[in-house]
N, CA, C and O atoms as a GROMACS GRO file, in nm:
protein
  288
    1MET      N    1   3.799  12.217  -8.384
    1MET     CA    2   3.808  12.059  -8.384
    1MET      C    3   3.708  12.021  -8.416
    1MET      O    4   3.706  11.908  -8.465
    2ARG      N    5   3.556  12.111  -8.402
    2ARG     CA    6   3.435  12.053  -8.474
    2ARG      C    7   3.448  12.076  -8.636
    2ARG      O    8   3.419  11.992  -8.722
    3LYS      N    9   3.485  12.172  -8.652
    3LYS     CA   10   3.502  12.235  -8.813
    3LYS      C   11   3.586  12.095  -8.880
    3LYS      O   12   3.553  12.028  -8.978
    4THR      N   13   3.695  12.081  -8.798
    4THR     CA   14   3.767  11.958  -8.866
    4THR      C   15   3.672  11.829  -8.875
    4THR      O   16   3.673  11.776  -8.986
    5LEU      N   17   3.606  11.781  -8.796
    5LEU     CA   18   3.525  11.640  -8.781
    5LEU      C   19   3.443  11.671  -8.866
    5LEU      O   20   3.443  11.582  -8.951
    6GLU      N   21   3.360  11.763  -8.896
    6GLU     CA   22   3.222  11.785  -9.001
    6GLU      C   23   3.287  11.746  -9.134
    6GLU      O   24   3.236  11.657  -9.202
    7ILE      N   25   3.397  11.808  -9.173
    7ILE     CA   26   3.474  11.847  -9.296
    7ILE      C   27   3.507  11.704  -9.343
    7ILE      O   28   3.491  11.656  -9.455
    8THR      N   29   3.565  11.639  -9.216
    8THR     CA   30   3.657  11.506  -9.262
    8THR      C   31   3.534  11.379  -9.267
    8THR      O   32   3.548  11.280  -9.339
    9ALA      N   33   3.414  11.399  -9.178
    9ALA     CA   34   3.310  11.328  -9.188
    9ALA      C   35   3.207  11.320  -9.339
    9ALA      O   36   3.143  11.224  -9.382
   10GLY      N   37   3.224  11.468  -9.398
   10GLY     CA   38   3.155  11.492  -9.491
   10GLY      C   39   3.248  11.413  -9.618
   10GLY      O   40   3.203  11.342  -9.708
   11ILE      N   41   3.378  11.448  -9.594
   11ILE     CA   42   3.435  11.389  -9.732
   11ILE      C   43   3.443  11.243  -9.746
   11ILE      O   44   3.468  11.185  -9.852
   12ILE      N   45   3.414  11.170  -9.603
   12ILE     CA   46   3.418  11.040  -9.581
   12ILE      C   47   3.281  10.991  -9.676
   12ILE      O   48   3.276  10.917  -9.774
   13LEU      N   49   3.159  11.074  -9.590
   13LEU     CA   50   3.033  11.044  -9.653
   13LEU      C   51   3.013  11.054  -9.839
   13LEU      O   52   2.957  10.972  -9.912
   14VAL      N   53   3.078  11.181  -9.874
   14VAL     CA   54   3.083  11.201 -10.002
   14VAL      C   55   3.147  11.060 -10.069
   14VAL      O   56   3.063  11.001 -10.138
   15THR      N   57   3.267  11.000 -10.063
   15THR     CA   58   3.353  10.968 -10.095
   15THR      C   59   3.280  10.832 -10.126
   15THR      O   60   3.264  10.782 -10.238
   16LEU      N   61   3.239  10.783 -10.002
   16LEU     CA   62   3.138  10.658  -9.958
   16LEU      C   63   3.010  10.660 -10.110
   16LEU      O   64   2.993  10.570 -10.192
   17GLY      N   65   2.946  10.780 -10.104
   17GLY     CA   66   2.830  10.825 -10.204
   17GLY      C   67   2.866  10.786 -10.357
   17GLY      O   68   2.794  10.724 -10.435
   18LEU      N   69   3.022  10.847 -10.386
   18LEU     CA   70   3.044  10.820 -10.529
   18LEU      C   71   3.070  10.626 -10.558
   18LEU      O   72   3.051  10.563 -10.662
   19ILE      N   73   3.113  10.583 -10.441
   19ILE     CA   74   3.173  10.467 -10.416
   19ILE      C   75   3.055  10.352 -10.457
   19ILE      O   76   3.048  10.251 -10.527
   20GLY      N   77   2.970  10.429 -10.372
   20GLY     CA   78   2.836  10.367 -10.398
   20GLY      C   79   2.756  10.359 -10.542
   20GLY      O   80   2.697  10.255 -10.571
   21GLY      N   81   2.756  10.479 -10.638
   21GLY     CA   82   2.715  10.516 -10.745
   21GLY      C   83   2.788  10.392 -10.816
   21GLY      O   84   2.728  10.350 -10.914
   22LEU      N   85   2.878  10.341 -10.790
   22LEU     CA   86   2.973  10.245 -10.918
   22LEU      C   87   2.910  10.088 -10.854
   22LEU      O   88   2.868   9.997 -10.924
   23ILE      N   89   2.915  10.088 -10.745
   23ILE     CA   90   2.863   9.974 -10.677
   23ILE      C   91   2.715   9.925 -10.691
   23ILE      O   92   2.646  10.019 -10.652
   24PRO      N   93   2.649   9.841 -10.721
   24PRO     CA   94   2.522   9.804 -10.717
   24PRO      C   95   2.476   9.772 -10.603
   24PRO      O   96   2.354   9.777 -10.609
   25VAL      N   97   2.515   9.738 -10.492
   25VAL     CA   98   2.507   9.676 -10.392
   25VAL      C   99   2.488   9.786 -10.288
   25VAL      O  100   2.408   9.765 -10.197
   26LEU      N  101   2.555   9.905 -10.294
   26LEU     CA  102   2.528  10.040 -10.181
   26LEU      C  103   2.452  10.154 -10.258
   26LEU      O  104   2.478  10.183 -10.375
   27GLN      N  105   2.373  10.205 -10.198
   27GLN     CA  106   2.306  10.300 -10.253
   27GLN      C  107   2.387  10.427 -10.240
   27GLN      O  108   2.404  10.462 -10.123
   28GLY      N  109   2.428  10.488 -10.311
   28GLY     CA  110   2.534  10.624 -10.301
   28GLY      C  111   2.462  10.762 -10.248
   28GLY      O  112   2.502  10.853 -10.176
   29TRP      N  113   2.335  10.736 -10.314
   29TRP     CA  114   2.284  10.874 -10.246
   29TRP      C  115   2.278  10.900 -10.084
   29TRP      O  116   2.303  11.001 -10.019
   30MET      N  117   2.238  10.776 -10.049
   30MET     CA  118   2.231  10.764  -9.868
   30MET      C  119   2.295  10.823  -9.820
   30MET      O  120   2.260  10.898  -9.730
   31PHE      N  121   2.464  10.806  -9.878
   31PHE     CA  122   2.591  10.869  -9.796
   31PHE      C  123   2.613  11.003  -9.839
   31PHE      O  124   2.642  11.092  -9.759
   32GLY      N  125   2.596  11.028  -9.994
   32GLY     CA  126   2.640  11.167 -10.092
   32GLY      C  127   2.583  11.276 -10.010
   32GLY      O  128   2.649  11.374  -9.975
   33ILE      N  129   2.442  11.253  -9.976
   33ILE     CA  130   2.343  11.365  -9.970
   33ILE      C  131   2.429  11.422  -9.834
   33ILE      O  132   2.498  11.524  -9.830
   34PRO      N  133   2.402  11.322  -9.720
   34PRO     CA  134   2.434  11.351  -9.605
   34PRO      C  135   2.606  11.444  -9.587
   34PRO      O  136   2.653  11.540  -9.526
   35GLY      N  137   2.639  11.367  -9.658
   35GLY     CA  138   2.784  11.447  -9.651
   35GLY      C  139   2.811  11.574  -9.704
   35GLY      O  140   2.894  11.654  -9.660
   36LEU      N  141   2.718  11.590  -9.823
   36LEU     CA  142   2.717  11.725  -9.895
   36LEU      C  143   2.632  11.834  -9.788
   36LEU      O  144   2.649  11.956  -9.790
   37LEU      N  145   2.571  11.789  -9.729
   37LEU     CA  146   2.522  11.874  -9.592
   37LEU      C  147   2.607  11.919  -9.517
   37LEU      O  148   2.610  12.040  -9.493
   38LEU      N  149   2.716  11.816  -9.451
   38LEU     CA  150   2.786  11.872  -9.368
   38LEU      C  151   2.855  11.954  -9.468
   38LEU      O  152   2.884  12.069  -9.435
   39LEU      N  153   2.879  11.924  -9.556
   39LEU     CA  154   3.046  11.990  -9.625
   39LEU      C  155   2.956  12.162  -9.702
   39LEU      O  156   3.026  12.254  -9.742
   40ALA      N  157   2.850  12.166  -9.706
   40ALA     CA  158   2.781  12.294  -9.747
   40ALA      C  159   2.806  12.380  -9.638
   40ALA      O  160   2.819  12.501  -9.653
   41ARG      N  161   2.815  12.318  -9.519
   41ARG     CA  162   2.812  12.462  -9.417
   41ARG      C  163   2.966  12.539  -9.403
   41ARG      O  164   2.995  12.636  -9.333
   42HIS      N  165   3.068  12.448  -9.509
   42HIS     CA  166   3.203  12.525  -9.493
   42HIS      C  167   3.232  12.575  -9.654
   42HIS      O  168   3.298  12.676  -9.682
   43PHE      N  169   3.168  12.481  -9.758
   43PHE     CA  170   3.240  12.502  -9.878
   43PHE      C  171   3.113  12.571  -9.961
   43PHE      O  172   2.995  12.552  -9.931
   44LYS      N  173   3.161  12.662 -10.079
   44LYS     CA  174   3.039  12.716 -10.138
   44LYS      C  175   3.014  12.584 -10.248
   44LYS      O  176   2.900  12.540 -10.269
   45TRP      N  177   3.119  12.537 -10.303
   45TRP     CA  178   3.114  12.453 -10.410
   45TRP      C  179   3.032  12.334 -10.380
   45TRP      O  180   2.988  12.271 -10.476
   46ALA      N  181   3.005  12.293 -10.250
   46ALA     CA  182   2.910  12.161 -10.186
   46ALA      C  183   2.791  12.271 -10.202
   46ALA      O  184   2.701  12.247 -10.282
   47ARG      N  185   2.790  12.379 -10.137
   47ARG     CA  186   2.630  12.428 -10.162
   47ARG      C  187   2.567  12.412 -10.326
   47ARG      O  188   2.458  12.383 -10.377
   48ARG      N  189   2.651  12.434 -10.356
   48ARG     CA  190   2.599  12.468 -10.568
   48ARG      C  191   2.550  12.338 -10.560
   48ARG      O  192   2.430  12.327 -10.539
   49ILE      N  193   2.634  12.210 -10.575
   49ILE     CA  194   2.581  12.074 -10.588
   49ILE      C  195   2.459  12.062 -10.482
   49ILE      O  196   2.375  11.992 -10.538
   50LEU      N  197   2.426  12.089 -10.390
   50LEU     CA  198   2.356  12.031 -10.260
   50LEU      C  199   2.211  12.103 -10.372
   50LEU      O  200   2.119  12.035 -10.417
   51ASP      N  201   2.230  12.238 -10.390
   51ASP     CA  202   2.114  12.331 -10.408
   51ASP      C  203   2.103  12.255 -10.589
   51ASP      O  204   1.985  12.246 -10.625
   52TRP      N  205   2.187  12.213 -10.678
   52TRP     CA  206   2.152  12.130 -10.777
   52TRP      C  207   2.094  12.004 -10.759
   52TRP      O  208   2.007  11.990 -10.844
   53ALA      N  209   2.106  11.885 -10.670
   53ALA     CA  210   2.071  11.793 -10.676
   53ALA      C  211   1.904  11.815 -10.594
   53ALA      O  212   1.812  11.734 -10.609
   54LYS      N  213   1.895  11.938 -10.510
   54LYS     CA  214   1.754  11.970 -10.450
   54LYS      C  215   1.678  12.010 -10.583
   54LYS      O  216   1.571  11.953 -10.601
   55SER      N  217   1.712  12.084 -10.660
   55SER     CA  218   1.609  12.142 -10.816
   55SER      C  219   1.598  12.012 -10.881
   55SER      O  220   1.484  11.998 -10.924
   56LYS      N  221   1.685  11.892 -10.909
   56LYS     CA  222   1.665  11.765 -10.978
   56LYS      C  223   1.528  11.709 -10.892
   56LYS      O  224   1.425  11.695 -10.957
   57ILE      N  225   1.530  11.680 -10.761
   57ILE     CA  226   1.465  11.632 -10.692
   57ILE      C  227   1.316  11.697 -10.663
   57ILE      O  228   1.217  11.628 -10.637
   58GLN      N  229   1.317  11.846 -10.671
   58GLN     CA  230   1.183  11.882 -10.698
   58GLN      C  231   1.116  11.871 -10.842
   58GLN      O  232   0.995  11.857 -10.862
   59ARG      N  233   1.222  11.881 -10.943
   59ARG     CA  234   1.164  11.861 -11.074
   59ARG      C  235   1.090  11.747 -11.095
   59ARG      O  236   0.975  11.749 -11.140
   60GLY      N  237   1.166  11.621 -11.056
   60GLY     CA  238   1.146  11.503 -11.037
   60GLY      C  239   0.982  11.495 -10.972
   60GLY      O  240   0.890  11.428 -11.020
   61LYS      N  241   0.976  11.556 -10.888
   61LYS     CA  242   0.816  11.535 -10.776
   61LYS      C  243   0.754  11.606 -10.884
   61LYS      O  244   0.687  11.524 -10.947
   62ALA      N  245   0.746  11.717 -10.934
   62ALA     CA  246   0.654  11.830 -10.998
   62ALA      C  247   0.617  11.719 -11.142
   62ALA      O  248   0.506  11.733 -11.193
   63GLY      N  249   0.722  11.602 -11.207
   63GLY     CA  250   0.651  11.560 -11.337
   63GLY      C  251   0.753  11.624 -11.422
   63GLY      O  252   0.730  11.588 -11.537
   64GLY      N  253   0.870  11.715 -11.418
   64GLY     CA  254   0.917  11.767 -11.514
   64GLY      C  255   1.036  11.697 -11.585
   64GLY      O  256   1.057  11.592 -11.524
   65PRO      N  257   1.118  11.711 -11.683
   65PRO     CA  258   1.177  11.647 -11.754
   65PRO      C  259   1.263  11.529 -11.710
   65PRO      O  260   1.286  11.433 -11.783
   66ALA      N  261   1.320  11.550 -11.552
   66ALA     CA  262   1.387  11.506 -11.445
   66ALA      C  263   1.332  11.338 -11.463
   66ALA      O  264   1.414  11.248 -11.481
   67GLY      N  265   1.169  11.310 -11.454
   67GLY     CA  266   1.104  11.184 -11.479
   67GLY      C  267   0.954  11.238 -11.397
   67GLY      O  268   0.906  11.351 -11.402
   68GLY      N  269   0.913  11.143 -11.338
   68GLY     CA  270   0.787  11.122 -11.231
   68GLY      C  271   0.679  11.167 -11.325
   68GLY      O  272   0.576  11.206 -11.271
   69GLY      N  273   0.686  11.169 -11.465
   69GLY     CA  274   0.536  11.198 -11.550
   69GLY      C  275   0.405  11.092 -11.512
   69GLY      O  276   0.288  11.119 -11.489
   70GLY      N  277   0.454  11.000 -11.515
   70GLY     CA  278   0.406  10.900 -11.474
   70GLY      C  279   0.316  10.799 -11.604
   70GLY      O  280   0.241  10.702 -11.588
   71HIS      N  281   0.356  10.865 -11.725
   71HIS     CA  282   0.283  10.823 -11.833
   71HIS      C  283   0.335  10.696 -11.881
   71HIS      O  284   0.457  10.679 -11.891
   72ALA      N  285   0.241  10.597 -11.916
   72ALA     CA  286   0.271  10.442 -11.913
   72ALA      C  287   0.248  10.380 -12.046
   72ALA      O  288   0.267  10.259 -12.063
   0.00000   0.00000   0.00000
């Protein structure tokens, strides 16, 4: 039962995250990342997407090609 609830909540959150990416009022990542965290416990594809997002964030903090260089 818990697994079903986690998967359902994850799907709902990822869906809200996708909608939030299209609607400027709603921040998609606020829902998408927690949804992926829930789904990554049960699905490899969600784990891969979550790992990809983590690497993009880390490259951004390091000032890599993803941004964060601070050049004006």
